[in-house]
mmCIF file of the N, C-alpha and C atoms, coordinates in Angstrom:
data_MODEL
# 
_entry.id   MODEL 
# 
loop_
_atom_site.group_PDB 
_atom_site.id 
_atom_site.type_symbol 
_atom_site.label_atom_id 
_atom_site.label_alt_id 
_atom_site.label_comp_id 
_atom_site.label_asym_id 
_atom_site.label_entity_id 
_atom_site.label_seq_id 
_atom_site.pdbx_PDB_ins_code 
_atom_site.Cartn_x 
_atom_site.Cartn_y 
_atom_site.Cartn_z 
_atom_site.occupancy 
_atom_site.B_iso_or_equiv 
_atom_site.pdbx_formal_charge 
_atom_site.auth_seq_id 
_atom_site.auth_comp_id 
_atom_site.auth_asym_id 
_atom_site.auth_atom_id 
_atom_site.pdbx_PDB_model_num 
ATOM 1   N N  . UNK A 1 1  ? 83.927 113.382 141.995 1.00 0.00 ? 1  UNK A N  1 
ATOM 2   C CA . UNK A 1 1  ? 82.671 113.160 141.294 1.00 0.00 ? 1  UNK A CA 1 
ATOM 3   C C  . UNK A 1 1  ? 82.013 114.509 141.024 1.00 0.00 ? 1  UNK A C  1 
ATOM 4   N N  . UNK A 1 2  ? 81.161 114.533 140.020 1.00 0.00 ? 2  UNK A N  1 
ATOM 5   C CA . UNK A 1 2  ? 80.498 115.774 139.617 1.00 0.00 ? 2  UNK A CA 1 
ATOM 6   C C  . UNK A 1 2  ? 79.500 116.235 140.673 1.00 0.00 ? 2  UNK A C  1 
ATOM 7   N N  . UNK A 1 3  ? 79.388 117.541 140.828 1.00 0.00 ? 3  UNK A N  1 
ATOM 8   C CA . UNK A 1 3  ? 78.498 118.115 141.836 1.00 0.00 ? 3  UNK A CA 1 
ATOM 9   C C  . UNK A 1 3  ? 77.229 118.730 141.257 1.00 0.00 ? 3  UNK A C  1 
ATOM 10  N N  . UNK A 1 4  ? 77.163 118.862 139.939 1.00 0.00 ? 4  UNK A N  1 
ATOM 11  C CA . UNK A 1 4  ? 76.010 119.518 139.318 1.00 0.00 ? 4  UNK A CA 1 
ATOM 12  C C  . UNK A 1 4  ? 75.296 118.549 138.381 1.00 0.00 ? 4  UNK A C  1 
ATOM 13  N N  . UNK A 1 5  ? 73.999 118.772 138.225 1.00 0.00 ? 5  UNK A N  1 
ATOM 14  C CA . UNK A 1 5  ? 73.220 117.923 137.316 1.00 0.00 ? 5  UNK A CA 1 
ATOM 15  C C  . UNK A 1 5  ? 73.766 118.006 135.897 1.00 0.00 ? 5  UNK A C  1 
ATOM 16  N N  . UNK A 1 6  ? 74.126 119.212 135.486 1.00 0.00 ? 6  UNK A N  1 
ATOM 17  C CA . UNK A 1 6  ? 74.620 119.394 134.119 1.00 0.00 ? 6  UNK A CA 1 
ATOM 18  C C  . UNK A 1 6  ? 75.940 118.652 133.910 1.00 0.00 ? 6  UNK A C  1 
ATOM 19  N N  . UNK A 1 7  ? 76.776 118.600 134.953 1.00 0.00 ? 7  UNK A N  1 
ATOM 20  C CA . UNK A 1 7  ? 78.046 117.883 134.838 1.00 0.00 ? 7  UNK A CA 1 
ATOM 21  C C  . UNK A 1 7  ? 77.799 116.378 134.723 1.00 0.00 ? 7  UNK A C  1 
ATOM 22  N N  . UNK A 1 8  ? 76.820 115.876 135.460 1.00 0.00 ? 8  UNK A N  1 
ATOM 23  C CA . UNK A 1 8  ? 76.466 114.461 135.357 1.00 0.00 ? 8  UNK A CA 1 
ATOM 24  C C  . UNK A 1 8  ? 75.954 114.128 133.964 1.00 0.00 ? 8  UNK A C  1 
ATOM 25  N N  . UNK A 1 9  ? 75.135 115.014 133.410 1.00 0.00 ? 9  UNK A N  1 
ATOM 26  C CA . UNK A 1 9  ? 74.609 114.811 132.063 1.00 0.00 ? 9  UNK A CA 1 
ATOM 27  C C  . UNK A 1 9  ? 75.750 114.852 131.046 1.00 0.00 ? 9  UNK A C  1 
ATOM 28  N N  . UNK A 1 10 ? 76.690 115.756 131.248 1.00 0.00 ? 10 UNK A N  1 
ATOM 29  C CA . UNK A 1 10 ? 77.826 115.867 130.336 1.00 0.00 ? 10 UNK A CA 1 
ATOM 30  C C  . UNK A 1 10 ? 78.636 114.568 130.346 1.00 0.00 ? 10 UNK A C  1 
ATOM 31  N N  . UNK A 1 11 ? 78.818 113.969 131.516 1.00 0.00 ? 11 UNK A N  1 
ATOM 32  C CA . UNK A 1 11 ? 79.547 112.700 131.620 1.00 0.00 ? 11 UNK A CA 1 
ATOM 33  C C  . UNK A 1 11 ? 78.828 111.619 130.832 1.00 0.00 ? 11 UNK A C  1 
ATOM 34  N N  . UNK A 1 12 ? 77.496 111.551 130.975 1.00 0.00 ? 12 UNK A N  1 
ATOM 35  C CA . UNK A 1 12 ? 76.719 110.544 130.239 1.00 0.00 ? 12 UNK A CA 1 
ATOM 36  C C  . UNK A 1 12 ? 76.805 110.758 128.730 1.00 0.00 ? 12 UNK A C  1 
ATOM 37  N N  . UNK A 1 13 ? 76.640 112.008 128.298 1.00 0.00 ? 13 UNK A N  1 
ATOM 38  C CA . UNK A 1 13 ? 76.634 112.275 126.857 1.00 0.00 ? 13 UNK A CA 1 
ATOM 39  C C  . UNK A 1 13 ? 78.021 112.066 126.253 1.00 0.00 ? 13 UNK A C  1 
ATOM 40  N N  . UNK A 1 14 ? 79.075 112.415 127.016 1.00 0.00 ? 14 UNK A N  1 
ATOM 41  C CA . UNK A 1 14 ? 80.430 112.189 126.511 1.00 0.00 ? 14 UNK A CA 1 
ATOM 42  C C  . UNK A 1 14 ? 80.695 110.704 126.299 1.00 0.00 ? 14 UNK A C  1 
ATOM 43  N N  . UNK A 1 15 ? 80.226 109.879 127.210 1.00 0.00 ? 15 UNK A N  1 
ATOM 44  C CA . UNK A 1 15 ? 80.423 108.433 127.086 1.00 0.00 ? 15 UNK A CA 1 
ATOM 45  C C  . UNK A 1 15 ? 79.686 107.890 125.859 1.00 0.00 ? 15 UNK A C  1 
ATOM 46  N N  . UNK A 1 16 ? 78.469 108.363 125.643 1.00 0.00 ? 16 UNK A N  1 
ATOM 47  C CA . UNK A 1 16 ? 77.694 107.914 124.483 1.00 0.00 ? 16 UNK A CA 1 
ATOM 48  C C  . UNK A 1 16 ? 78.391 108.321 123.185 1.00 0.00 ? 16 UNK A C  1 
ATOM 49  N N  . UNK A 1 17 ? 78.902 109.545 123.143 1.00 0.00 ? 17 UNK A N  1 
ATOM 50  C CA . UNK A 1 17 ? 79.604 110.023 121.948 1.00 0.00 ? 17 UNK A CA 1 
ATOM 51  C C  . UNK A 1 17 ? 80.896 109.253 121.731 1.00 0.00 ? 17 UNK A C  1 
ATOM 52  N N  . UNK A 1 18 ? 81.601 108.951 122.815 1.00 0.00 ? 18 UNK A N  1 
ATOM 53  C CA . UNK A 1 18 ? 82.859 108.220 122.722 1.00 0.00 ? 18 UNK A CA 1 
ATOM 54  C C  . UNK A 1 18 ? 82.637 106.839 122.100 1.00 0.00 ? 18 UNK A C  1 
ATOM 55  N N  . UNK A 1 19 ? 81.589 106.160 122.538 1.00 0.00 ? 19 UNK A N  1 
ATOM 56  C CA . UNK A 1 19 ? 81.285 104.826 122.014 1.00 0.00 ? 19 UNK A CA 1 
ATOM 57  C C  . UNK A 1 19 ? 80.954 104.904 120.526 1.00 0.00 ? 19 UNK A C  1 
ATOM 58  N N  . UNK A 1 20 ? 80.151 105.879 120.133 1.00 0.00 ? 20 UNK A N  1 
ATOM 59  C CA . UNK A 1 20 ? 79.785 106.030 118.728 1.00 0.00 ? 20 UNK A CA 1 
ATOM 60  C C  . UNK A 1 20 ? 81.000 106.373 117.871 1.00 0.00 ? 20 UNK A C  1 
ATOM 61  N N  . UNK A 1 21 ? 81.846 107.274 118.368 1.00 0.00 ? 21 UNK A N  1 
ATOM 62  C CA . UNK A 1 21 ? 83.044 107.652 117.625 1.00 0.00 ? 21 UNK A CA 1 
ATOM 63  C C  . UNK A 1 21 ? 83.977 106.465 117.424 1.00 0.00 ? 21 UNK A C  1 
ATOM 64  N N  . UNK A 1 22 ? 84.156 105.662 118.476 1.00 0.00 ? 22 UNK A N  1 
ATOM 65  C CA . UNK A 1 22 ? 85.016 104.489 118.369 1.00 0.00 ? 22 UNK A CA 1 
ATOM 66  C C  . UNK A 1 22 ? 84.453 103.496 117.369 1.00 0.00 ? 22 UNK A C  1 
ATOM 67  N N  . UNK A 1 23 ? 83.133 103.321 117.379 1.00 0.00 ? 23 UNK A N  1 
ATOM 68  C CA . UNK A 1 23 ? 82.482 102.406 116.441 1.00 0.00 ? 23 UNK A CA 1 
ATOM 69  C C  . UNK A 1 23 ? 82.723 102.862 114.999 1.00 0.00 ? 23 UNK A C  1 
ATOM 70  N N  . UNK A 1 24 ? 82.506 104.154 114.741 1.00 0.00 ? 24 UNK A N  1 
ATOM 71  C CA . UNK A 1 24 ? 82.676 104.669 113.383 1.00 0.00 ? 24 UNK A CA 1 
ATOM 72  C C  . UNK A 1 24 ? 84.128 104.572 112.924 1.00 0.00 ? 24 UNK A C  1 
ATOM 73  N N  . UNK A 1 25 ? 85.062 104.894 113.807 1.00 0.00 ? 25 UNK A N  1 
ATOM 74  C CA . UNK A 1 25 ? 86.476 104.826 113.448 1.00 0.00 ? 25 UNK A CA 1 
ATOM 75  C C  . UNK A 1 25 ? 86.890 103.391 113.165 1.00 0.00 ? 25 UNK A C  1 
ATOM 76  N N  . UNK A 1 26 ? 86.425 102.457 113.982 1.00 0.00 ? 26 UNK A N  1 
ATOM 77  C CA . UNK A 1 26 ? 86.772 101.045 113.789 1.00 0.00 ? 26 UNK A CA 1 
ATOM 78  C C  . UNK A 1 26 ? 86.160 100.508 112.492 1.00 0.00 ? 26 UNK A C  1 
ATOM 79  N N  . UNK A 1 27 ? 84.917 100.902 112.205 1.00 0.00 ? 27 UNK A N  1 
ATOM 80  C CA . UNK A 1 27 ? 84.264 100.477 110.966 1.00 0.00 ? 27 UNK A CA 1 
ATOM 81  C C  . UNK A 1 27 ? 85.043 100.969 109.753 1.00 0.00 ? 27 UNK A C  1 
ATOM 82  N N  . UNK A 1 28 ? 85.550 102.187 109.835 1.00 0.00 ? 28 UNK A N  1 
ATOM 83  C CA . UNK A 1 28 ? 86.313 102.755 108.731 1.00 0.00 ? 28 UNK A CA 1 
ATOM 84  C C  . UNK A 1 28 ? 87.631 102.007 108.547 1.00 0.00 ? 28 UNK A C  1 
ATOM 85  N N  . UNK A 1 29 ? 88.312 101.701 109.652 1.00 0.00 ? 29 UNK A N  1 
ATOM 86  C CA . UNK A 1 29 ? 89.567 100.956 109.556 1.00 0.00 ? 29 UNK A CA 1 
ATOM 87  C C  . UNK A 1 29 ? 89.329 99.576  108.936 1.00 0.00 ? 29 UNK A C  1 
ATOM 88  N N  . UNK A 1 30 ? 88.224 98.941  109.302 1.00 0.00 ? 30 UNK A N  1 
ATOM 89  C CA . UNK A 1 30 ? 87.888 97.634  108.743 1.00 0.00 ? 30 UNK A CA 1 
ATOM 90  C C  . UNK A 1 30 ? 87.613 97.748  107.245 1.00 0.00 ? 30 UNK A C  1 
ATOM 91  N N  . UNK A 1 31 ? 86.908 98.806  106.847 1.00 0.00 ? 31 UNK A N  1 
ATOM 92  C CA . UNK A 1 31 ? 86.608 99.013  105.431 1.00 0.00 ? 31 UNK A CA 1 
ATOM 93  C C  . UNK A 1 31 ? 87.889 99.247  104.632 1.00 0.00 ? 31 UNK A C  1 
ATOM 94  N N  . UNK A 1 32 ? 88.842 99.948  105.223 1.00 0.00 ? 32 UNK A N  1 
ATOM 95  C CA . UNK A 1 32 ? 90.127 100.190 104.558 1.00 0.00 ? 32 UNK A CA 1 
ATOM 96  C C  . UNK A 1 32 ? 90.856 98.862  104.359 1.00 0.00 ? 32 UNK A C  1 
ATOM 97  N N  . UNK A 1 33 ? 90.850 98.021  105.386 1.00 0.00 ? 33 UNK A N  1 
ATOM 98  C CA . UNK A 1 33 ? 91.516 96.715  105.280 1.00 0.00 ? 33 UNK A CA 1 
ATOM 99  C C  . UNK A 1 33 ? 90.867 95.851  104.200 1.00 0.00 ? 33 UNK A C  1 
ATOM 100 N N  . UNK A 1 34 ? 89.527 95.887  104.119 1.00 0.00 ? 34 UNK A N  1 
ATOM 101 C CA . UNK A 1 34 ? 88.824 95.122  103.083 1.00 0.00 ? 34 UNK A CA 1 
ATOM 102 C C  . UNK A 1 34 ? 89.206 95.623  101.695 1.00 0.00 ? 34 UNK A C  1 
ATOM 103 N N  . UNK A 1 35 ? 89.293 96.945  101.556 1.00 0.00 ? 35 UNK A N  1 
ATOM 104 C CA . UNK A 1 35 ? 89.660 97.530  100.266 1.00 0.00 ? 35 UNK A CA 1 
ATOM 105 C C  . UNK A 1 35 ? 91.068 97.108  99.879  1.00 0.00 ? 35 UNK A C  1 
ATOM 106 N N  . UNK A 1 36 ? 91.982 97.126  100.814 1.00 0.00 ? 36 UNK A N  1 
ATOM 107 C CA . UNK A 1 36 ? 93.371 96.725  100.539 1.00 0.00 ? 36 UNK A CA 1 
ATOM 108 C C  . UNK A 1 36 ? 93.465 95.243  100.147 1.00 0.00 ? 36 UNK A C  1 
ATOM 109 N N  . UNK A 1 37 ? 92.530 94.427  100.638 1.00 0.00 ? 37 UNK A N  1 
ATOM 110 C CA . UNK A 1 37 ? 92.545 92.998  100.332 1.00 0.00 ? 37 UNK A CA 1 
ATOM 111 C C  . UNK A 1 37 ? 91.918 92.694  98.976  1.00 0.00 ? 37 UNK A C  1 
ATOM 112 N N  . UNK A 1 38 ? 91.228 93.663  98.392  1.00 0.00 ? 38 UNK A N  1 
ATOM 113 C CA . UNK A 1 38 ? 90.548 93.460  97.120  1.00 0.00 ? 38 UNK A CA 1 
ATOM 114 C C  . UNK A 1 38 ? 91.557 93.366  95.984  1.00 0.00 ? 38 UNK A C  1 
ATOM 115 N N  . UNK A 1 39 ? 91.301 92.443  95.051  1.00 0.00 ? 39 UNK A N  1 
ATOM 116 C CA . UNK A 1 39 ? 92.194 92.296  93.901  1.00 0.00 ? 39 UNK A CA 1 
ATOM 117 C C  . UNK A 1 39 ? 91.514 92.688  92.590  1.00 0.00 ? 39 UNK A C  1 
ATOM 118 N N  . UNK A 1 40 ? 90.196 92.832  92.616  1.00 0.00 ? 40 UNK A N  1 
ATOM 119 C CA . UNK A 1 40 ? 89.456 93.172  91.399  1.00 0.00 ? 40 UNK A CA 1 
ATOM 120 C C  . UNK A 1 40 ? 89.277 94.684  91.306  1.00 0.00 ? 40 UNK A C  1 
ATOM 121 N N  . UNK A 1 41 ? 89.593 95.261  90.144  1.00 0.00 ? 41 UNK A N  1 
ATOM 122 C CA . UNK A 1 41 ? 89.607 96.710  89.980  1.00 0.00 ? 41 UNK A CA 1 
ATOM 123 C C  . UNK A 1 41 ? 88.216 97.332  90.131  1.00 0.00 ? 41 UNK A C  1 
ATOM 124 N N  . UNK A 1 42 ? 87.211 96.726  89.527  1.00 0.00 ? 42 UNK A N  1 
ATOM 125 C CA . UNK A 1 42 ? 85.867 97.325  89.576  1.00 0.00 ? 42 UNK A CA 1 
ATOM 126 C C  . UNK A 1 42 ? 85.296 97.304  90.994  1.00 0.00 ? 42 UNK A C  1 
ATOM 127 N N  . UNK A 1 43 ? 85.522 96.208  91.710  1.00 0.00 ? 43 UNK A N  1 
ATOM 128 C CA . UNK A 1 43 ? 85.056 96.114  93.098  1.00 0.00 ? 43 UNK A CA 1 
ATOM 129 C C  . UNK A 1 43 ? 85.799 97.113  93.977  1.00 0.00 ? 43 UNK A C  1 
ATOM 130 N N  . UNK A 1 44 ? 87.083 97.268  93.713  1.00 0.00 ? 44 UNK A N  1 
ATOM 131 C CA . UNK A 1 44 ? 87.883 98.214  94.491  1.00 0.00 ? 44 UNK A CA 1 
ATOM 132 C C  . UNK A 1 44 ? 87.400 99.641  94.265  1.00 0.00 ? 44 UNK A C  1 
ATOM 133 N N  . UNK A 1 45 ? 87.016 99.939  93.033  1.00 0.00 ? 45 UNK A N  1 
ATOM 134 C CA . UNK A 1 45 ? 86.525 101.288 92.714  1.00 0.00 ? 45 UNK A CA 1 
ATOM 135 C C  . UNK A 1 45 ? 85.251 101.601 93.488  1.00 0.00 ? 45 UNK A C  1 
ATOM 136 N N  . UNK A 1 46 ? 84.350 100.641 93.582  1.00 0.00 ? 46 UNK A N  1 
ATOM 137 C CA . UNK A 1 46 ? 83.104 100.832 94.334  1.00 0.00 ? 46 UNK A CA 1 
ATOM 138 C C  . UNK A 1 46 ? 83.383 101.008 95.820  1.00 0.00 ? 46 UNK A C  1 
ATOM 139 N N  . UNK A 1 47 ? 84.248 100.149 96.355  1.00 0.00 ? 47 UNK A N  1 
ATOM 140 C CA . UNK A 1 47 ? 84.585 100.238 97.773  1.00 0.00 ? 47 UNK A CA 1 
ATOM 141 C C  . UNK A 1 47 ? 85.296 101.545 98.084  1.00 0.00 ? 47 UNK A C  1 
ATOM 142 N N  . UNK A 1 48 ? 86.129 101.998 97.161  1.00 0.00 ? 48 UNK A N  1 
ATOM 143 C CA . UNK A 1 48 ? 86.903 103.226 97.365  1.00 0.00 ? 48 UNK A CA 1 
ATOM 144 C C  . UNK A 1 48 ? 85.981 104.420 97.607  1.00 0.00 ? 48 UNK A C  1 
ATOM 145 N N  . UNK A 1 49 ? 84.898 104.496 96.839  1.00 0.00 ? 49 UNK A N  1 
ATOM 146 C CA . UNK A 1 49 ? 83.944 105.601 97.012  1.00 0.00 ? 49 UNK A CA 1 
ATOM 147 C C  . UNK A 1 49 ? 83.360 105.608 98.417  1.00 0.00 ? 49 UNK A C  1 
ATOM 148 N N  . UNK A 1 50 ? 82.998 104.429 98.916  1.00 0.00 ? 50 UNK A N  1 
ATOM 149 C CA . UNK A 1 50 ? 82.417 104.325 100.254 1.00 0.00 ? 50 UNK A CA 1 
ATOM 150 C C  . UNK A 1 50 ? 83.435 104.669 101.337 1.00 0.00 ? 50 UNK A C  1 
ATOM 151 N N  . UNK A 1 51 ? 84.659 104.191 101.171 1.00 0.00 ? 51 UNK A N  1 
ATOM 152 C CA . UNK A 1 51 ? 85.698 104.445 102.168 1.00 0.00 ? 51 UNK A CA 1 
ATOM 153 C C  . UNK A 1 51 ? 86.043 105.932 102.216 1.00 0.00 ? 51 UNK A C  1 
ATOM 154 N N  . UNK A 1 52 ? 86.127 106.565 101.061 1.00 0.00 ? 52 UNK A N  1 
ATOM 155 C CA . UNK A 1 52 ? 86.423 108.005 101.021 1.00 0.00 ? 52 UNK A CA 1 
ATOM 156 C C  . UNK A 1 52 ? 85.326 108.779 101.736 1.00 0.00 ? 52 UNK A C  1 
ATOM 157 N N  . UNK A 1 53 ? 84.091 108.376 101.524 1.00 0.00 ? 53 UNK A N  1 
ATOM 158 C CA . UNK A 1 53 ? 82.974 109.026 102.195 1.00 0.00 ? 53 UNK A CA 1 
ATOM 159 C C  . UNK A 1 53 ? 83.092 108.877 103.715 1.00 0.00 ? 53 UNK A C  1 
ATOM 160 N N  . UNK A 1 54 ? 83.440 107.678 104.163 1.00 0.00 ? 54 UNK A N  1 
ATOM 161 C CA . UNK A 1 54 ? 83.591 107.438 105.597 1.00 0.00 ? 54 UNK A CA 1 
ATOM 162 C C  . UNK A 1 54 ? 84.719 108.283 106.180 1.00 0.00 ? 54 UNK A C  1 
ATOM 163 N N  . UNK A 1 55 ? 85.847 108.345 105.464 1.00 0.00 ? 55 UNK A N  1 
ATOM 164 C CA . UNK A 1 55 ? 86.989 109.130 105.947 1.00 0.00 ? 55 UNK A CA 1 
ATOM 165 C C  . UNK A 1 55 ? 86.645 110.609 106.027 1.00 0.00 ? 55 UNK A C  1 
ATOM 166 N N  . UNK A 1 56 ? 85.959 111.116 105.004 1.00 0.00 ? 56 UNK A N  1 
ATOM 167 C CA . UNK A 1 56 ? 85.568 112.525 105.011 1.00 0.00 ? 56 UNK A CA 1 
ATOM 168 C C  . UNK A 1 56 ? 84.651 112.840 106.181 1.00 0.00 ? 56 UNK A C  1 
ATOM 169 N N  . UNK A 1 57 ? 83.735 111.925 106.467 1.00 0.00 ? 57 UNK A N  1 
ATOM 170 C CA . UNK A 1 57 ? 82.801 112.132 107.571 1.00 0.00 ? 57 UNK A CA 1 
ATOM 171 C C  . UNK A 1 57 ? 83.539 112.162 108.914 1.00 0.00 ? 57 UNK A C  1 
ATOM 172 N N  . UNK A 1 58 ? 84.493 111.252 109.092 1.00 0.00 ? 58 UNK A N  1 
ATOM 173 C CA . UNK A 1 58 ? 85.265 111.211 110.334 1.00 0.00 ? 58 UNK A CA 1 
ATOM 174 C C  . UNK A 1 58 ? 86.100 112.478 110.498 1.00 0.00 ? 58 UNK A C  1 
ATOM 175 N N  . UNK A 1 59 ? 86.684 112.944 109.402 1.00 0.00 ? 59 UNK A N  1 
ATOM 176 C CA . UNK A 1 59 ? 87.508 114.160 109.479 1.00 0.00 ? 59 UNK A CA 1 
ATOM 177 C C  . UNK A 1 59 ? 86.645 115.378 109.776 1.00 0.00 ? 59 UNK A C  1 
ATOM 178 N N  . UNK A 1 60 ? 85.461 115.421 109.178 1.00 0.00 ? 60 UNK A N  1 
ATOM 179 C CA . UNK A 1 60 ? 84.566 116.555 109.402 1.00 0.00 ? 60 UNK A CA 1 
ATOM 180 C C  . UNK A 1 60 ? 84.129 116.647 110.862 1.00 0.00 ? 60 UNK A C  1 
ATOM 181 N N  . UNK A 1 61 ? 83.936 115.480 111.485 1.00 0.00 ? 61 UNK A N  1 
ATOM 182 C CA . UNK A 1 61 ? 83.506 115.447 112.884 1.00 0.00 ? 61 UNK A CA 1 
ATOM 183 C C  . UNK A 1 61 ? 84.676 115.472 113.861 1.00 0.00 ? 61 UNK A C  1 
ATOM 184 N N  . UNK A 1 62 ? 85.904 115.623 113.346 1.00 0.00 ? 62 UNK A N  1 
ATOM 185 C CA . UNK A 1 62 ? 87.126 115.652 114.162 1.00 0.00 ? 62 UNK A CA 1 
ATOM 186 C C  . UNK A 1 62 ? 87.357 114.358 114.937 1.00 0.00 ? 62 UNK A C  1 
ATOM 187 N N  . UNK A 1 63 ? 86.887 113.255 114.408 1.00 0.00 ? 63 UNK A N  1 
ATOM 188 C CA . UNK A 1 63 ? 87.176 111.969 115.027 1.00 0.00 ? 63 UNK A CA 1 
ATOM 189 C C  . UNK A 1 63 ? 88.594 111.561 114.646 1.00 0.00 ? 63 UNK A C  1 
ATOM 190 N N  . UNK A 1 64 ? 88.967 111.838 113.399 1.00 0.00 ? 64 UNK A N  1 
ATOM 191 C CA . UNK A 1 64 ? 90.361 111.693 112.979 1.00 0.00 ? 64 UNK A CA 1 
ATOM 192 C C  . UNK A 1 64 ? 90.808 113.037 112.414 1.00 0.00 ? 64 UNK A C  1 
ATOM 193 N N  . UNK A 1 65 ? 92.109 113.249 112.352 1.00 0.00 ? 65 UNK A N  1 
ATOM 194 C CA . UNK A 1 65 ? 92.647 114.514 111.845 1.00 0.00 ? 65 UNK A CA 1 
ATOM 195 C C  . UNK A 1 65 ? 92.443 114.590 110.334 1.00 0.00 ? 65 UNK A C  1 
ATOM 196 N N  . UNK A 1 66 ? 92.227 115.795 109.832 1.00 0.00 ? 66 UNK A N  1 
ATOM 197 C CA . UNK A 1 66 ? 91.957 115.950 108.397 1.00 0.00 ? 66 UNK A CA 1 
ATOM 198 C C  . UNK A 1 66 ? 93.134 115.504 107.537 1.00 0.00 ? 66 UNK A C  1 
ATOM 199 N N  . UNK A 1 67 ? 94.354 115.680 108.039 1.00 0.00 ? 67 UNK A N  1 
ATOM 200 C CA . UNK A 1 67 ? 95.526 115.242 107.267 1.00 0.00 ? 67 UNK A CA 1 
ATOM 201 C C  . UNK A 1 67 ? 95.627 113.726 107.230 1.00 0.00 ? 67 UNK A C  1 
ATOM 202 N N  . UNK A 1 68 ? 95.223 113.062 108.299 1.00 0.00 ? 68 UNK A N  1 
ATOM 203 C CA . UNK A 1 68 ? 95.210 111.593 108.311 1.00 0.00 ? 68 UNK A CA 1 
ATOM 204 C C  . UNK A 1 68 ? 94.221 111.083 107.270 1.00 0.00 ? 68 UNK A C  1 
ATOM 205 N N  . UNK A 1 69 ? 93.068 111.728 107.203 1.00 0.00 ? 69 UNK A N  1 
ATOM 206 C CA . UNK A 1 69 ? 92.072 111.340 106.204 1.00 0.00 ? 69 UNK A CA 1 
ATOM 207 C C  . UNK A 1 69 ? 92.627 111.549 104.796 1.00 0.00 ? 69 UNK A C  1 
ATOM 208 N N  . UNK A 1 70 ? 93.284 112.687 104.584 1.00 0.00 ? 70 UNK A N  1 
ATOM 209 C CA . UNK A 1 70 ? 93.846 112.991 103.271 1.00 0.00 ? 70 UNK A CA 1 
ATOM 210 C C  . UNK A 1 70 ? 94.931 111.985 102.892 1.00 0.00 ? 70 UNK A C  1 
ATOM 211 N N  . UNK A 1 71 ? 95.789 111.636 103.849 1.00 0.00 ? 71 UNK A N  1 
ATOM 212 C CA . UNK A 1 71 ? 96.847 110.652 103.585 1.00 0.00 ? 71 UNK A CA 1 
ATOM 213 C C  . UNK A 1 71 ? 96.258 109.289 103.241 1.00 0.00 ? 71 UNK A C  1 
ATOM 214 N N  . UNK A 1 72 ? 95.259 108.871 103.998 1.00 0.00 ? 72 UNK A N  1 
ATOM 215 C CA . UNK A 1 72 ? 94.615 107.575 103.721 1.00 0.00 ? 72 UNK A CA 1 
ATOM 216 C C  . UNK A 1 72 ? 93.974 107.570 102.342 1.00 0.00 ? 72 UNK A C  1 
ATOM 217 N N  . UNK A 1 73 ? 93.251 108.645 102.007 1.00 0.00 ? 73 UNK A N  1 
ATOM 218 C CA . UNK A 1 73 ? 92.593 108.710 100.704 1.00 0.00 ? 73 UNK A CA 1 
ATOM 219 C C  . UNK A 1 73 ? 93.613 108.668 99.571  1.00 0.00 ? 73 UNK A C  1 
ATOM 220 N N  . UNK A 1 74 ? 94.714 109.376 99.752  1.00 0.00 ? 74 UNK A N  1 
ATOM 221 C CA . UNK A 1 74 ? 95.754 109.416 98.728  1.00 0.00 ? 74 UNK A CA 1 
ATOM 222 C C  . UNK A 1 74 ? 96.358 108.040 98.501  1.00 0.00 ? 74 UNK A C  1 
ATOM 223 N N  . UNK A 1 75 ? 96.700 107.357 99.597  1.00 0.00 ? 75 UNK A N  1 
ATOM 224 C CA . UNK A 1 75 ? 97.305 106.025 99.482  1.00 0.00 ? 75 UNK A CA 1 
ATOM 225 C C  . UNK A 1 75 ? 96.327 105.022 98.865  1.00 0.00 ? 75 UNK A C  1 
ATOM 226 N N  . UNK A 1 76 ? 95.058 105.132 99.249  1.00 0.00 ? 76 UNK A N  1 
ATOM 227 C CA . UNK A 1 76 ? 94.063 104.210 98.710  1.00 0.00 ? 76 UNK A CA 1 
ATOM 228 C C  . UNK A 1 76 ? 93.801 104.482 97.229  1.00 0.00 ? 76 UNK A C  1 
ATOM 229 N N  . UNK A 1 77 ? 93.803 105.758 96.841  1.00 0.00 ? 77 UNK A N  1 
ATOM 230 C CA . UNK A 1 77 ? 93.601 106.107 95.428  1.00 0.00 ? 77 UNK A CA 1 
ATOM 231 C C  . UNK A 1 77 ? 94.738 105.532 94.589  1.00 0.00 ? 77 UNK A C  1 
ATOM 232 N N  . UNK A 1 78 ? 95.944 105.639 95.119  1.00 0.00 ? 78 UNK A N  1 
ATOM 233 C CA . UNK A 1 78 ? 97.109 105.093 94.428  1.00 0.00 ? 78 UNK A CA 1 
ATOM 234 C C  . UNK A 1 78 ? 96.983 103.574 94.283  1.00 0.00 ? 78 UNK A C  1 
ATOM 235 N N  . UNK A 1 79 ? 96.496 102.926 95.352  1.00 0.00 ? 79 UNK A N  1 
ATOM 236 C CA . UNK A 1 79 ? 96.315 101.483 95.331  1.00 0.00 ? 79 UNK A CA 1 
ATOM 237 C C  . UNK A 1 79 ? 95.274 101.071 94.286  1.00 0.00 ? 79 UNK A C  1 
ATOM 238 N N  . UNK A 1 80 ? 94.129 101.765 94.283  1.00 0.00 ? 80 UNK A N  1 
ATOM 239 C CA . UNK A 1 80 ? 93.049 101.444 93.335  1.00 0.00 ? 80 UNK A CA 1 
ATOM 240 C C  . UNK A 1 80 ? 93.512 101.663 91.906  1.00 0.00 ? 80 UNK A C  1 
ATOM 241 N N  . UNK A 1 81 ? 94.290 102.725 91.691  1.00 0.00 ? 81 UNK A N  1 
ATOM 242 C CA . UNK A 1 81 ? 94.789 103.008 90.355  1.00 0.00 ? 81 UNK A CA 1 
ATOM 243 C C  . UNK A 1 81 ? 95.765 101.912 89.887  1.00 0.00 ? 81 UNK A C  1 
ATOM 244 N N  . UNK A 1 82 ? 96.537 101.367 90.823  1.00 0.00 ? 82 UNK A N  1 
ATOM 245 C CA . UNK A 1 82 ? 97.487 100.318 90.467  1.00 0.00 ? 82 UNK A CA 1 
ATOM 246 C C  . UNK A 1 82 ? 96.766 99.028  90.061  1.00 0.00 ? 82 UNK A C  1 
ATOM 247 N N  . UNK A 1 83 ? 95.574 98.803  90.622  1.00 0.00 ? 83 UNK A N  1 
ATOM 248 C CA . UNK A 1 83 ? 94.797 97.624  90.246  1.00 0.00 ? 83 UNK A CA 1 
ATOM 249 C C  . UNK A 1 83 ? 94.280 97.742  88.815  1.00 0.00 ? 83 UNK A C  1 
ATOM 250 N N  . UNK A 1 84 ? 93.906 98.962  88.432  1.00 0.00 ? 84 UNK A N  1 
ATOM 251 C CA . UNK A 1 84 ? 93.357 99.183  87.096  1.00 0.00 ? 84 UNK A CA 1 
ATOM 252 C C  . UNK A 1 84 ? 94.433 99.017  86.017  1.00 0.00 ? 84 UNK A C  1 
ATOM 253 N N  . UNK A 1 85 ? 95.663 99.308  86.378  1.00 0.00 ? 85 UNK A N  1 
ATOM 254 C CA . UNK A 1 85 ? 96.752 99.254  85.377  1.00 0.00 ? 85 UNK A CA 1 
ATOM 255 C C  . UNK A 1 85 ? 97.217 97.852  85.077  1.00 0.00 ? 85 UNK A C  1 
# 
């Protein structure tokens, strides 16, 4: 167990950050699944903008790796483009 006040505070703050990070990552995964389930091109285009924003935010905060975000965005862009065609 921690012996210093600062170490105890660090444990508390790490737990709070962990919960928030998991929430944001899970919300993003859910948004990706919703986008993949969309069949209408205009709705997919709107959702795509929001999902890209979420992915960029997660990558910026190092919750997910930047290459994972880039791969997801690329695959989703390809999917949205296929709906328009």
